[in-house]
C-alpha positions as CSV (number, residue, x, y, z in Angstrom):
1,M,-76.3,-34.3,-18.9
2,A,-76.7,-33.0,-22.4
3,E,-74.1,-34.0,-24.9
4,S,-74.0,-30.4,-26.1
5,D,-73.0,-29.2,-22.7
6,L,-70.0,-31.6,-22.7
7,A,-69.2,-30.6,-26.3
8,T,-69.1,-27.0,-25.3
9,T,-66.9,-27.6,-22.2
10,L,-64.5,-29.7,-24.3
11,S,-64.5,-27.2,-27.2
12,F,-63.5,-24.5,-24.7
13,M,-60.9,-26.6,-23.0
14,L,-59.3,-28.3,-26.0
15,G,-59.8,-25.6,-28.6
16,S,-57.3,-23.3,-26.9
17,L,-54.5,-25.9,-27.1
18,P,-51.8,-25.5,-29.8
19,E,-52.5,-27.3,-33.0
20,V,-56.0,-28.4,-31.9
21,S,-59.1,-27.6,-33.9
22,V,-62.7,-28.2,-33.3
23,G,-64.9,-29.5,-36.1
24,T,-68.2,-31.1,-36.9
25,H,-68.7,-34.4,-38.9
26,L,-72.0,-36.1,-39.3
27,H,-73.6,-33.8,-36.7
28,N,-71.0,-34.7,-34.1
29,R,-68.4,-32.5,-32.6
30,N,-64.8,-33.7,-33.2
31,F,-61.4,-32.6,-32.0
32,L,-58.4,-32.7,-34.3
33,V,-54.7,-32.3,-34.1
34,G,-53.6,-31.3,-37.6
35,K,-56.0,-33.3,-39.8
36,K,-56.3,-36.3,-37.4
37,V,-59.2,-36.9,-35.0
38,F,-58.1,-37.6,-31.5
39,A,-61.5,-37.3,-29.8
40,F,-65.2,-37.0,-30.8
41,M,-68.6,-36.9,-29.1
42,K,-70.2,-40.3,-28.9
43,D,-73.4,-41.4,-27.1
44,G,-73.4,-38.7,-24.5
45,G,-69.7,-39.1,-23.8
46,V,-66.4,-38.5,-25.5
47,A,-64.5,-41.1,-27.6
48,L,-60.7,-40.7,-27.1
49,K,-57.8,-42.4,-28.9
50,L,-55.0,-43.6,-26.7
51,P,-52.2,-46.2,-26.8
52,R,-53.8,-49.7,-26.5
53,P,-52.3,-50.4,-23.0
54,Q,-53.6,-47.2,-21.6
55,A,-57.0,-47.7,-23.2
56,Q,-57.1,-51.2,-21.6
57,T,-56.2,-49.8,-18.2
58,L,-59.0,-47.2,-18.3
59,V,-61.5,-50.0,-19.2
60,A,-60.2,-52.3,-16.5
61,N,-60.5,-49.6,-13.9
62,D,-64.1,-48.8,-15.0
63,Q,-63.1,-45.3,-16.1
64,A,-64.1,-45.9,-19.7
65,V,-65.7,-48.4,-22.0
66,P,-64.4,-49.7,-25.3
67,L,-65.6,-47.9,-28.4
68,V,-67.7,-50.1,-30.6
69,M,-68.3,-49.2,-34.2
70,G,-70.9,-51.5,-35.6
71,K,-69.7,-54.9,-34.4
72,R,-66.1,-53.9,-34.3
73,V,-64.4,-53.1,-31.0
74,M,-61.8,-50.4,-31.5
75,K,-58.6,-51.3,-29.7
76,E,-57.2,-47.8,-29.3
77,W,-60.4,-46.0,-28.6
78,V,-62.4,-45.7,-25.4
79,V,-65.6,-43.7,-24.5
80,I,-65.6,-41.7,-21.3
81,T,-68.8,-40.4,-19.8
82,Y,-69.2,-37.7,-17.2
83,K,-72.0,-36.9,-14.8
84,D,-71.2,-33.2,-15.1
85,P,-69.5,-31.6,-18.1
86,E,-67.0,-29.9,-15.8
87,E,-65.6,-33.3,-14.7
88,A,-64.0,-33.5,-18.1
89,T,-61.5,-30.7,-17.1
90,K,-59.9,-33.1,-14.6
91,D,-58.9,-35.3,-17.6
92,L,-57.0,-32.6,-19.4
93,E,-53.7,-34.5,-19.1
94,L,-55.4,-37.6,-20.6
95,F,-56.6,-35.5,-23.6
96,R,-53.0,-34.2,-24.0
97,E,-51.7,-37.7,-24.0
98,S,-54.2,-38.5,-26.8
99,I,-53.1,-35.5,-28.8
100,A,-49.4,-36.6,-28.4
101,F,-50.3,-40.2,-29.4
102,V,-52.3,-39.2,-32.5
103,S,-49.7,-36.6,-33.5
104,K,-47.0,-39.4,-33.7
105,Q,-49.1,-41.7,-36.0
106,K,-48.6,-41.6,-39.7
């Protein structure tokens, strides 16, 4: 699957939610609530910020992998990949949880 197809699907799905904007940084599509990034395109999938216990559960259930930036494993970020971009729509509630989580952070 092309990353651009997933980015298009996510842009359509998430861009219509209140307070969500879609941007580009370093040639990657990112998704913001206010000025805070809650998701971005990464290695053919989407990186998503969630509370640490929820991120750990997704990894433990093989639904995601931890996000690694350089040598650092990001504790509240996971990467989810989809075989088909339309599969991402089934995770709309997960994206909403990410939005809520990031919105509460200072």
